[in-house]
C-alpha distance (Angstrom), angle and dihedral (degrees) to the residues before:
residue distance angle dihedral
X1 . . .
X2 3.81 . .
X3 3.81 115.1 .
X4 3.80 114.4 -111.6
X5 3.80 112.8 -115.7
X6 3.81 115.5 -126.0
X7 3.80 111.9 -157.5
X8 3.80 119.5 -177.2
X9 3.81 120.0 -145.0
X10 3.85 109.4 -163.0
X11 3.80 121.6 -140.1
X12 3.82 114.6 158.0
X13 3.80 132.3 22.1
X14 3.80 107.3 -142.2
X15 3.77 100.8 -178.2
X16 3.77 141.9 -16.0
X17 3.79 131.1 -158.2
X18 3.80 135.9 155.2
X19 3.82 91.9 -84.5
X20 3.81 102.1 48.7
X21 3.77 148.7 -22.9
X22 3.81 120.1 -121.7
X23 3.82 114.9 -147.3
X24 3.80 129.7 173.6
X25 3.78 122.4 -152.4
X26 3.78 140.5 123.7
X27 3.78 141.3 -91.4
X28 3.79 116.6 -90.0
X29 3.79 87.7 -142.0
X30 3.82 92.1 50.8
X31 3.83 112.4 23.7
X32 3.80 91.4 -176.5
X33 3.80 92.0 62.2
X34 3.79 112.7 88.1
X35 3.82 116.8 -151.1
X36 3.81 139.8 173.5
X37 3.80 129.1 -132.6
X38 3.78 123.1 -157.3
X39 3.80 95.4 -156.1
X40 3.81 115.8 -149.6
X41 3.81 106.5 163.9
X42 3.82 92.6 87.6
X43 3.80 96.5 53.1
X44 3.85 112.8 125.0
X45 3.81 115.2 -111.2
X46 3.78 95.3 -111.6
X47 3.82 92.6 55.6
X48 3.80 96.0 40.6
X49 3.86 98.4 92.4
X50 3.80 91.9 55.8
X51 3.82 92.3 41.2
X52 3.80 91.3 53.2
X53 3.80 91.4 45.7
X54 3.82 90.8 54.1
X55 3.80 90.7 44.8
X56 3.80 91.9 52.4
X57 3.80 90.1 51.4
X58 3.79 90.8 50.1
X59 3.81 93.3 47.9
X60 3.79 92.5 48.1
X61 3.80 92.0 46.8
X62 3.80 95.0 47.9
X63 3.78 91.9 47.8
X64 3.78 90.8 50.3
X65 3.82 93.9 52.3
X66 3.81 95.1 41.5
X67 3.79 111.4 142.8
X68 3.81 96.9 20.9
X69 3.78 110.0 128.3
X70 3.79 110.5 -116.9
X71 3.83 100.4 32.8
X72 3.83 128.8 94.9
X73 3.80 121.4 -97.7
X74 3.81 116.3 -124.5
X75 3.83 107.2 -131.3
X76 3.78 106.5 172.0
X77 3.80 141.6 2.0
X78 3.81 121.1 -167.6
X79 3.80 142.4 127.4
X80 3.81 90.4 -66.8
X81 3.79 92.8 58.8
X82 3.80 143.6 -103.2
X83 3.79 120.7 -32.5
X84 3.79 117.4 -162.6
X85 3.76 138.4 165.9
X86 3.80 119.6 -87.0
X87 3.80 112.9 -107.1
X88 3.78 108.2 -137.2
X89 3.76 114.4 -143.9
X90 3.79 149.5 84.1
X91 3.84 119.9 -82.0
X92 3.76 114.0 -110.1
X93 3.80 95.5 -113.2
X94 3.82 88.1 60.8
X95 3.80 100.7 35.0
X96 3.84 93.0 46.2
X97 3.82 92.2 -171.3
X98 3.79 115.5 -151.1
X99 3.81 98.7 175.8
X100 3.79 120.4 107.8
X101 3.82 89.5 -138.6
X102 3.79 91.9 66.7
X103 3.80 94.2 54.5
X104 3.81 92.0 44.1
X105 3.80 88.7 54.9
X106 3.81 91.9 45.7
X107 3.80 89.0 53.7
X108 3.82 88.9 48.0
X109 3.80 88.7 55.0
X110 3.82 92.1 51.3
X111 3.80 90.9 47.2
X112 3.81 91.6 53.4
X113 3.79 90.6 49.0
X114 3.79 89.6 47.9
X115 3.80 92.2 53.6
X116 3.80 87.2 58.1
X117 3.79 92.8 48.5
X118 3.82 95.1 -109.5
X119 3.79 126.7 138.9
X120 3.80 119.1 -174.0
X121 3.83 98.3 -153.8
X122 3.82 95.2 -168.9
X123 3.79 107.0 65.4
X124 3.78 93.9 108.9
X125 3.83 82.1 90.1
X126 3.82 109.2 85.6
X127 3.82 89.2 -152.3
X128 3.82 89.0 66.4
X129 3.81 89.6 62.1
X130 3.80 119.8 72.1
X131 3.77 134.4 -168.8
X132 3.80 105.0 -139.6
X133 3.84 121.0 -140.6
X134 3.82 89.4 -101.1
X135 3.81 90.5 54.4
X136 3.80 95.9 -106.0
X137 3.80 126.6 127.9
X138 3.79 126.8 -99.4
X139 3.79 132.4 178.6
X140 3.81 129.8 -156.0
X141 3.84 141.2 -177.9
X142 3.81 109.3 58.7
X143 3.83 96.3 -179.4
X144 3.80 92.4 118.1
X145 3.83 96.8 35.5
X146 3.81 120.3 129.6
X147 3.80 127.6 -148.4
X148 3.80 112.2 -154.0
X149 3.80 119.4 -158.6
X150 3.78 90.8 -171.9
X151 3.79 118.4 39.9
X152 3.76 94.9 -139.2
X153 3.79 131.5 150.6
X154 3.81 95.4 -71.3
X155 3.80 90.4 52.8
X156 3.81 92.3 49.1
X157 3.79 91.4 50.3
X158 3.82 92.4 49.4
X159 3.81 92.4 46.5
X160 3.80 89.5 50.3
X161 3.79 90.1 51.7
X162 3.82 90.7 51.8
X163 3.79 88.6 54.8
X164 3.80 92.7 44.8
X165 3.81 90.4 52.5
X166 3.81 89.6 51.4
X167 3.80 88.2 52.7
X168 3.81 89.0 51.8
X169 3.81 88.2 58.6
X170 3.79 89.5 47.8
X171 3.80 90.2 50.6
X172 3.79 90.1 51.0
X173 3.80 98.6 48.2
X174 3.82 105.6 21.0
X175 3.83 108.7 19.4
X176 3.81 92.9 158.7
X177 3.82 89.4 65.8
X178 3.81 95.4 59.9
X179 3.79 114.7 112.2
X180 3.83 121.7 -141.5
X181 3.82 89.5 -106.7
X182 3.81 91.1 52.0
X183 3.80 91.2 50.0
X184 3.80 90.4 52.7
X185 3.79 90.7 49.5
X186 3.81 90.8 52.8
X187 3.79 90.0 55.2
X188 3.83 93.6 54.2
X189 3.78 114.7 70.0
X190 3.78 115.1 -168.0
X191 3.82 116.2 -106.8
X192 3.85 93.6 -113.0
X193 3.80 88.4 53.3
X194 3.80 91.7 52.7
X195 3.80 90.4 48.2
X196 3.83 90.4 47.7
X197 3.80 92.0 51.7
X198 3.78 91.6 50.4
X199 3.81 100.3 42.1
X200 3.81 120.9 9.9
X201 3.79 101.2 32.7
X202 3.83 94.8 73.6
X203 3.82 88.5 56.4
X204 3.82 90.5 45.6
X205 3.80 90.3 52.3
X206 3.80 90.5 50.8
X207 3.81 92.4 51.6
X208 3.80 97.2 42.6
X209 3.80 99.2 39.5
X210 3.78 101.4 36.0
X211 3.82 102.5 28.7
X212 3.81 101.9 27.6
X213 3.83 97.4 32.0
X214 3.79 93.6 -128.1
X215 3.77 117.1 151.5
X216 3.78 133.5 -164.2
X217 3.75 101.4 -166.5
X218 3.76 148.8 31.4
X219 3.78 120.9 -110.6
X220 3.78 123.1 -125.7
X221 3.78 104.0 -162.6
X222 3.82 110.7 125.6
X223 3.79 98.8 -123.1
X224 3.80 94.1 153.7
X225 3.81 93.4 60.0
X226 3.80 90.7 47.3
X227 3.83 102.1 40.4
X228 3.79 103.2 17.0
X229 3.84 96.8 90.2
X230 3.82 91.7 54.0
X231 3.82 91.6 48.7
X232 3.78 93.0 49.6
X233 3.80 90.8 47.3
X234 3.81 91.6 51.1
X235 3.82 90.6 50.4
X236 3.81 96.1 42.4
X237 3.79 111.2 140.3
X238 3.82 94.6 17.1
X239 3.80 96.5 94.6
X240 3.78 138.8 -84.8
X241 3.81 114.1 -28.9
X242 3.82 126.2 -150.2
X243 3.82 117.7 -170.0
X244 3.80 128.2 -158.9
X245 3.78 138.1 166.8
X246 3.80 127.3 -124.8
X247 3.79 134.5 179.5
X248 3.78 118.6 -85.8
X249 3.82 102.5 -155.0
X250 3.79 108.8 -109.4
X251 3.80 89.8 -16.1
X252 3.80 107.3 79.3
X253 3.79 124.1 -115.9
X254 3.79 133.8 -14.5
X255 3.81 131.5 -159.9
X256 3.81 119.1 -122.3
X257 3.83 115.6 -163.7
X258 3.82 121.6 -161.1
X259 3.80 111.9 -164.4
X260 3.79 125.0 -167.4
X261 3.79 93.9 -138.0
X262 3.79 144.5 125.1
X263 3.81 92.3 -137.8
X264 3.78 118.2 113.0
X265 3.80 120.2 -104.4
X266 3.85 93.1 -107.7
X267 3.80 90.8 50.2
X268 3.79 92.1 51.7
X269 3.79 91.6 43.7
X270 3.80 90.5 54.6
X271 3.81 90.6 58.1
X272 3.81 96.9 56.5
X273 3.83 125.6 60.5
X274 3.80 109.2 -124.7
X275 3.78 89.1 -131.9
X276 3.81 87.9 66.4
X277 3.84 100.7 40.6
X278 3.78 122.6 11.4
X279 3.82 94.6 -164.9
X280 3.82 129.2 34.7
X281 3.81 121.1 -178.2
X282 3.77 127.5 -177.6
X283 3.82 116.2 -145.0
X284 3.78 130.7 -173.0
X285 3.81 90.6 -137.2
X286 3.79 134.5 4.4
X287 3.82 115.7 -132.6
X288 3.80 109.6 -101.6
X289 3.78 141.6 -175.0
X290 3.79 123.0 -122.6
X291 3.82 89.9 -91.4
X292 3.82 91.0 55.8
X293 3.80 97.2 -106.8
X294 3.82 117.4 138.1
X295 3.81 116.9 -100.6
X296 3.78 95.7 -119.5
X297 3.81 90.9 171.4
X298 3.82 90.4 62.7
X299 3.81 96.9 42.9
X300 3.81 91.1 48.5
X301 3.80 87.9 60.3
X302 3.81 92.5 47.1
X303 3.81 91.3 50.5
X304 3.82 90.6 50.6
X305 3.85 93.0 44.9
X306 3.81 91.5 -122.0
X307 3.79 97.2 156.3
X308 3.79 96.7 162.5
X309 3.77 92.3 60.2
X310 3.81 91.0 44.3
X311 3.81 90.4 54.4
X312 3.81 90.5 53.1
X313 3.82 90.5 48.4
X314 3.82 94.5 47.7
X315 3.80 93.1 46.7
X316 3.80 87.5 66.0
X317 3.83 96.6 46.0
X318 3.81 121.4 42.1
X319 3.82 93.7 -176.2
X320 3.81 91.6 53.4
X321 3.80 90.6 46.8
X322 3.81 91.1 55.0
X323 3.81 91.3 56.5
X324 3.81 96.2 39.5
X325 3.80 99.5 48.2
X326 3.82 96.3 74.5
X327 3.81 90.9 42.2
X328 3.79 91.0 52.6
X329 3.79 91.6 45.4
X330 3.83 91.3 56.0
X331 3.83 97.7 36.1
X332 3.79 115.7 137.7
X333 3.80 103.3 -150.3
X334 3.80 107.2 81.4
X335 3.79 99.2 157.8
X336 3.78 123.3 128.8
X337 3.79 111.9 -109.9
X338 3.78 86.7 -150.7
């Protein structure tokens, strides 16, 4: 039997760091099927050993959980990277599920993974949990997953931590559903977790925030008040300017300028000192409300690279989506908000 060709057609870059680039798109053979590529062929040589290590973990994890409802399907592995199915759903921080059924299904998912000896190890992040359109749970991002041939003590500790992190999400979004036993479990961190928090996590933060450009928080420094006048002066006569802040991993807050202009990105960049605005993007049209005011809510999400929330927003407004799509496609902040 001839092997079916799988050809990826890229559409949207979701994030980019030194270890990979995450791009969604569809299959050329089936345009209706949305997929995701973790692209590895552009990784710099010095980061390649770690990138390949993470990729091998993801491949092994996805193969081990194949067939479980609520996890991605691995479609292709080659020199370009890892191609997997798109997981339809809303990230937990947006869905904020309060129904007991969701958390029962999330626990079912963890139990099925546990039977196969798989621990996820990164579900403390609400963005790695999804609420599928049918209300069920889904989990993504298996880069840190572990597959355990022997279900020894280390495995049991890691599986317990996966469950405890699920309960943390439950406490955040549906605290009334926690049972007394679950509350007690939340209060007792495993010894390896306590050791990790005290010793290895500072190194992890250095690698992820400084090297990988991941970020866990939003800055609050008022850069726009301080540097905004200079940016607007530099761009005077080029078109309307909209300024927003975004997180600079481990370095505070950056300024992102959207300019309604026909000038090229390099031409606009040359007009503004980088000390005043780290990112400058020209757009053919800024998103606006019916009264003509700029949709600051939408551009704030673009500046912060919050694509999940943008998808939810655009699904409710076709006219807004038409204006935002090209802006999102050319956005300049591709860091992981972590």
